RODO-2510 file (C-alpha; in nm, 4 decimals, decimal comma):
residues 283
     n   res          X          Y          Z
     1     m    -2,0357    -3,9702   -26,3654
     2     i    -2,2886    -4,1035   -26,1068
     3     n    -2,3129    -4,4751   -26,0735
     4     k    -2,6675    -4,5939   -26,1370
     5     n    -2,6350    -4,8289   -25,8375
     6     e    -2,5938    -4,5262   -25,6103
     7     k    -2,9332    -4,3752   -25,6908
     8     g    -3,1415    -4,3178   -25,3721
     9     f    -2,8385    -4,3649   -25,1419
    10     a    -2,8803    -4,0190   -24,9852
    11     l    -3,2445    -4,0958   -24,8980
    12     v    -3,1556    -4,4262   -24,7358
    13     l    -2,8704    -4,2645   -24,5438
    14     s    -3,1008    -3,9858   -24,4212
    15     l    -3,3584    -4,2387   -24,2992
    16     v    -3,0926    -4,4387   -24,1182
    17     l    -2,9532    -4,1273   -23,9501
    18     l    -3,3053    -4,0153   -23,8576
    19     m    -3,3785    -4,3532   -23,7007
    20     v    -3,0503    -4,3471   -23,5060
    21     m    -3,1160    -3,9945   -23,3794
    22     s    -3,4729    -4,0900   -23,2834
    23     l    -3,3456    -4,3892   -23,0868
    24     m    -3,0853    -4,1731   -22,9109
    25     g    -3,3475    -3,9103   -22,8293
    26     g    -3,5859    -4,1735   -22,6964
    27     a    -3,3087    -4,3263   -22,4853
    28     l    -3,2232    -3,9859   -22,3393
    29     i    -3,5892    -3,9264   -22,2527
    30     v    -3,6132    -4,2651   -22,0798
    31     i    -3,2890    -4,2066   -21,8873
    32     s    -3,3958    -3,8558   -21,7851
    33     s    -3,7381    -3,9776   -21,6766
    34     g    -3,5806    -4,2586   -21,4765
    35     d    -3,3419    -4,0195   -21,3031
    36     h    -3,6288    -3,7836   -21,2225
    37     q    -3,8363    -4,0670   -21,0774
    38     s    -3,5356    -4,1911   -20,8806
    39     n    -3,4776    -3,8437   -20,7364
    40     n    -3,8444    -3,8153   -20,6376
    41     t    -3,8340    -4,1544   -20,4665
    42     s    -3,5109    -4,0616   -20,2882
    43     d    -3,6697    -3,7372   -20,1652
    44     q    -3,9744    -3,9271   -20,0379
    45     y    -3,7590    -4,1764   -19,8458
    46     q    -3,5508    -3,8906   -19,7049
    47     q    -3,8632    -3,7074   -19,5894
    48     a    -3,9999    -4,0259   -19,4301
    49     f    -3,6685    -4,0605   -19,2448
    50     y    -3,7010    -3,7071   -19,1064
    51     v    -4,0575    -3,7831   -18,9985
    52     a    -3,9354    -4,0964   -18,8179
    53     e    -3,6791    -3,8822   -18,6327
    54     t    -3,9658    -3,6518   -18,5352
    55     g    -4,1437    -3,9543   -18,3908
    56     l    -3,8396    -4,0325   -18,1740
    57     l    -3,8342    -3,6750   -18,0435
    58     e    -4,2068    -3,6780   -17,9693
    59     a    -4,1672    -4,0060   -17,7787
    60     e    -3,8864    -3,8538   -17,5690
    61     k    -4,1068    -3,5524   -17,4951
    62     a    -4,3883    -3,7837   -17,3828
    63     i    -4,1547    -3,9600   -17,1380
    64     i    -4,0142    -3,6322   -17,0029
    65     n    -4,3640    -3,4868   -16,9623
    66     k    -4,4645    -3,7889   -16,7580
    67     y    -4,1579    -3,7504   -16,5369
    68     m    -4,2144    -3,3765   -16,4836
    69     g    -4,5939    -3,3863   -16,4812
    70     p    -4,8179    -3,3345   -16,7849
    71     y    -4,9319    -2,9854   -16,8820
    72     v    -5,2990    -2,9334   -16,7955
    73     d    -5,5396    -2,6444   -16,7471
    74     v    -5,5298    -2,5271   -16,3863
    75     a    -5,9115    -2,5377   -16,3746
    76     d    -5,8940    -2,9146   -16,4329
    77     l    -5,6542    -2,9794   -16,1441
    78     t    -5,8361    -3,1268   -15,8473
    79     v    -5,7404    -3,2951   -15,5224
    80     d    -5,9955    -3,4622   -15,2965
    81     d    -6,0584    -3,2979   -14,9604
    82     p    -5,9356    -3,5467   -14,6977
    83     g    -6,2296    -3,4530   -14,4729
    84     a    -6,2661    -3,4148   -14,1011
    85     d    -6,0978    -3,7486   -14,0267
    86     a    -5,7746    -3,6459   -14,2011
    87     t    -5,4456    -3,6608   -14,0189
    88     a    -5,2419    -3,3461   -13,9664
    89     e    -5,0054    -3,4552   -14,2436
    90     q    -5,2924    -3,5152   -14,4914
    91     q    -5,4532    -3,1816   -14,4050
    92     e    -5,1211    -2,9996   -14,4489
    93     e    -5,0675    -3,1621   -14,7871
    94     y    -5,4170    -3,0587   -14,8961
    95     n    -5,3667    -2,6999   -14,7770
    96     n    -5,0347    -2,6825   -14,9614
    97     w    -5,2081    -2,8016   -15,2760
    98     l    -5,4767    -2,5321   -15,2492
    99     a    -5,2089    -2,2661   -15,2015
   100     y    -5,0163    -2,3980   -15,5020
   101     k    -5,3276    -2,3916   -15,7213
   102     e    -5,4040    -2,0332   -15,6248
   103     k    -5,0469    -1,9389   -15,7113
   104     l    -5,0827    -2,0985   -16,0528
   105     k    -5,3962    -1,8977   -16,1233
   106     e    -5,1939    -1,5795   -16,0928
   107     v    -4,9848    -1,6771   -16,3966
   108     e    -5,2004    -1,6528   -16,7061
   109     n    -5,1053    -1,6965   -17,0695
   110     t    -5,2931    -1,4337   -17,2687
   111     t    -5,3033    -1,4583   -17,6488
   112     e    -5,4848    -1,2627   -17,9144
   113     s    -5,6359    -1,3890   -18,2388
   114     t    -5,8171    -1,2160   -18,5218
   115     e    -6,1265    -1,3341   -18,7049
   116     t    -6,3320    -1,1944   -18,9917
   117     n    -6,7088    -1,1832   -18,9432
   118     d    -6,9788    -1,2105   -19,2102
   119     e    -6,9657    -0,8338   -19,2726
   120     g    -6,5939    -0,8465   -19,3499
   121     e    -6,4947    -0,6757   -19,0256
   122     t    -6,1812    -0,7886   -18,8418
   123     i    -6,2463    -0,8832   -18,4810
   124     t    -5,9718    -0,9278   -18,2214
   125     k    -6,0347    -1,1947   -17,9594
   126     t    -5,8414    -1,2300   -17,6348
   127     n    -5,7906    -1,5837   -17,5088
   128     s    -5,6682    -1,6297   -17,1542
   129     t    -5,5549    -1,9731   -17,0417
   130     t    -5,3592    -2,0946   -16,7415
   131     h    -5,1533    -2,4077   -16,7867
   132     a    -4,9192    -2,5769   -16,5457
   133     r    -4,7644    -2,9133   -16,4820
   134     d    -4,9758    -3,1588   -16,2897
   135     f    -4,7186    -3,2589   -16,0287
   136     a    -4,9669    -3,4859   -15,8542
   137     n    -4,9690    -3,7216   -16,1538
   138     r    -4,6036    -3,7198   -16,2457
   139     g    -4,3985    -4,0345   -16,2181
   140     m    -4,1956    -4,2954   -16,3982
   141     p    -4,3639    -4,4332   -16,7143
   142     r    -4,4248    -4,8061   -16,6800
   143     n    -4,5171    -5,0803   -16,9222
   144     e    -4,8914    -5,0774   -16,8622
   145     t    -5,0398    -5,0336   -17,2117
   146     d    -5,1165    -5,3139   -17,4564
   147     i    -4,9634    -5,2336   -17,7909
   148     t    -5,1700    -5,2421   -18,1097
   149     e    -4,9870    -5,4450   -18,3737
   150     t    -4,9745    -5,1912   -18,6554
   151     e    -4,7508    -5,2081   -18,9619
   152     c    -4,5025    -4,9917   -18,7750
   153     a    -4,4933    -5,2163   -18,4675
   154     l    -4,4582    -5,5296   -18,6810
   155     s    -4,1621    -5,3778   -18,8670
   156     f    -3,9403    -5,4129   -18,5561
   157     k    -3,8339    -5,7768   -18,5730
   158     n    -3,6064    -5,7505   -18,2685
   159     l    -3,8957    -5,6971   -18,0264
   160     e    -3,9403    -5,9816   -17,7815
   161     r    -4,3108    -6,0484   -17,7952
   162     p    -4,4673    -6,2685   -17,5252
   163     s    -4,6579    -6,5809   -17,6149
   164     a    -5,0344    -6,5598   -17,6632
   165     p    -5,2681    -6,4772   -17,4948
   166     e    -5,0317    -6,2207   -17,3386
   167     t    -4,9538    -5,9071   -17,5354
   168     l    -4,6545    -5,6777   -17,5450
   169     k    -4,6738    -5,4003   -17,2847
   170     v    -4,5449    -5,0487   -17,3544
   171     t    -4,5438    -4,7169   -17,1716
   172     g    -4,7590    -4,5609   -17,4422
   173     h    -4,8436    -4,5934   -17,8091
   174     a    -4,9211    -4,2956   -18,0352
   175     r    -5,0593    -4,3923   -18,3773
   176     n    -5,1402    -4,2087   -18,6992
   177     q    -4,9961    -3,8749   -18,5888
   178     s    -4,9998    -3,6036   -18,8565
   179     f    -4,6567    -3,4599   -18,9342
   180     y    -4,8164    -3,1644   -19,1124
   181     n    -5,0008    -3,0573   -18,7965
   182     l    -4,6634    -3,0073   -18,6253
   183     i    -4,5187    -2,7821   -18,8946
   184     s    -4,8361    -2,6125   -19,0232
   185     p    -4,7608    -2,2823   -18,8373
   186     i    -4,4685    -2,2143   -19,0734
   187     f    -4,7040    -2,2030   -19,3729
   188     p    -4,9215    -1,9023   -19,4585
   189     s    -5,2883    -1,9678   -19,3929
   190     g    -5,6085    -1,8797   -19,5713
   191     e    -5,6905    -1,8451   -19,9381
   192     a    -5,3965    -1,6097   -19,9848
   193     a    -5,1587    -1,9025   -19,9541
   194     a    -5,3272    -2,0788   -20,2445
   195     a    -5,3477    -1,7844   -20,4812
   196     a    -5,0897    -1,5124   -20,4185
   197     n    -4,7126    -1,4805   -20,4155
   198     v    -4,5438    -1,5092   -20,0772
   199     d    -4,2345    -1,2902   -20,0297
   200     g    -4,1830    -1,3051   -20,4052
   201     t    -4,0058    -1,6408   -20,3771
   202     a    -4,2757    -1,8981   -20,4385
   203     t    -4,6241    -1,8931   -20,5757
   204     g    -4,9249    -1,9899   -20,3723
   205     k    -4,9791    -2,2944   -20,5930
   206     q    -4,6290    -2,4205   -20,5160
   207     i    -4,6894    -2,3736   -20,1446
   208     q    -5,0222    -2,5538   -20,1628
   209     k    -4,8550    -2,8390   -20,3523
   210     e    -4,5916    -2,8694   -20,0805
   211     k    -4,8587    -2,8667   -19,8094
   212     d    -5,0534    -3,1421   -19,9864
   213     f    -4,7324    -3,3453   -20,0125
   214     l    -4,6472    -3,3103   -19,6432
   215     k    -5,0019    -3,4062   -19,5436
   216     r    -4,9233    -3,7554   -19,6728
   217     f    -4,6756    -3,8161   -19,3901
   218     r    -4,7597    -3,9704   -19,0548
   219     y    -4,5509    -4,0761   -18,7591
   220     e    -4,6041    -4,3375   -18,4910
   221     f    -4,4109    -4,4153   -18,1740
   222     f    -4,4092    -4,6289   -17,8636
   223     s    -4,1586    -4,6854   -17,5852
   224     i    -4,0697    -4,9666   -17,3471
   225     n    -3,9305    -4,9414   -16,9958
   226     v    -3,6353    -5,1833   -17,0184
   227     g    -3,5181    -5,1536   -16,6566
   228     t    -3,2341    -4,9937   -16,4670
   229     a    -2,9274    -4,8395   -16,6263
   230     t    -2,6435    -4,6129   -16,5202
   231     y    -2,7292    -4,2453   -16,5491
   232     y    -2,4459    -3,9989   -16,5967
   233     g    -2,4932    -3,6328   -16,5120
   234     s    -2,2160    -3,3837   -16,5748
   235     g    -2,1661    -3,0273   -16,4622
   236     a    -1,9533    -2,7867   -16,2629
   237     s    -1,9593    -2,7172   -15,8913
   238     i    -1,7598    -2,4988   -15,6531
   239     k    -1,7753    -2,7720   -15,3904
   240     k    -1,4354    -2,9193   -15,3079
   241     q    -1,3638    -3,2570   -15,4701
   242     s    -1,6747    -3,2339   -15,6896
   243     s    -1,6935    -3,4668   -15,9875
   244     d    -1,9373    -3,5886   -16,2491
   245     a    -2,2399    -3,7510   -16,0907
   246     q    -2,3229    -4,1136   -16,1528
   247     s    -2,6346    -4,2880   -16,0292
   248     q    -2,8923    -4,5460   -16,1171
   249     g    -3,1511    -4,4489   -16,3744
   250     t    -3,4230    -4,6069   -16,5870
   251     a    -3,3703    -4,6886   -16,9542
   252     y    -3,6387    -4,6542   -17,2193
   253     k    -3,6195    -4,8103   -17,5648
   254     i    -3,8014    -4,5870   -17,8119
   255     y    -3,9434    -4,7089   -18,1420
   256     a    -4,0755    -4,4739   -18,4091
   257     c    -4,1779    -4,4871   -18,7748
   258     g    -4,2013    -4,2307   -19,0496
   259     i    -4,4863    -4,3229   -19,2835
   260     m    -4,5811    -4,1892   -19,6260
   261     t    -4,9337    -4,2744   -19,7357
   262     a    -5,0817    -4,2875   -20,0845
   263     g    -5,2655    -3,9587   -20,0231
   264     s    -5,3496    -3,7026   -19,7572
   265     t    -5,6752    -3,8860   -19,6785
   266     s    -5,5497    -4,2384   -19,7487
   267     d    -5,4329    -4,4961   -19,4945
   268     r    -5,2463    -4,7101   -19,7485
   269     v    -4,8764    -4,7137   -19,6604
   270     e    -4,6324    -4,6565   -19,9462
   271     i    -4,3111    -4,5927   -19,7496
   272     l    -4,2324    -4,6893   -19,3906
   273     i    -3,9018    -4,6031   -19,2186
   274     p    -3,8503    -4,7575   -18,8698
   275     l    -3,6000    -4,6080   -18,6230
   276     e    -3,5167    -4,6826   -18,2614
   277     s    -3,3160    -4,5168   -17,9849
   278     l    -3,2394    -4,5510   -17,6161
   279     i    -3,2591    -4,2864   -17,3445
   280     v    -3,1792    -4,3074   -16,9719
   281     m    -3,3757    -4,0999   -16,7214
   282     p    -3,2651    -4,0355   -16,3618
   283     n    -3,4605    -4,2090   -16,0872
***
């Protein structure tokens, strides 16, 4: 016999269980969403860190290029004619330069590129350029450039800034450099990348999404000549009693930032990762 006081118990129990299951489901959704957001944020910070490392490498390349002489087009290399009043040494140096320039002209870098004209025809273009290092302008980078106090520069609290009106001097300061421009050659180009499958592994839309994401990253770097330091060079030699070389060099403190902006065309910084390193160049 059913107790009259138990009427409707099953309905109440069902409602309670439904409410409990709804709360558990909602909690799982919130936890899952939080984990997903946390993973996205972690990926963004990790990418910004890699971009900051790229900035350090680009700063090292800038210092090395200055030491070895920057790459320029041979046609732009010029040396003033010392004239009739030149000494024998000056005239010899000028003649050697002319001979060196003529030698450089013999080494050409020829590349081919294809373009599609208005009629849909594919045209092959040959581009011939001659590049070489400008040895006349190579040298040791010095602190001769006034730094612009950007968010990246201000993030390094250990920098010893001079009192106003003097400003901090650096060997060079590269700002707002696009990370995507460095890696863009690895992506397929043209409308095909936005619409078609690529190697059957990823759709064009996924590739375009990744490109748009990477366009949000910028890097910035500057370096400071911090003075002399011991330079160690190692190697092997057949000379008797040879040993690792040790000499005086010049140390450079390198500062770089990986920056993620709010959008590919936005300058608003959302994530900024500062890194620094030290390199020693031989004198």
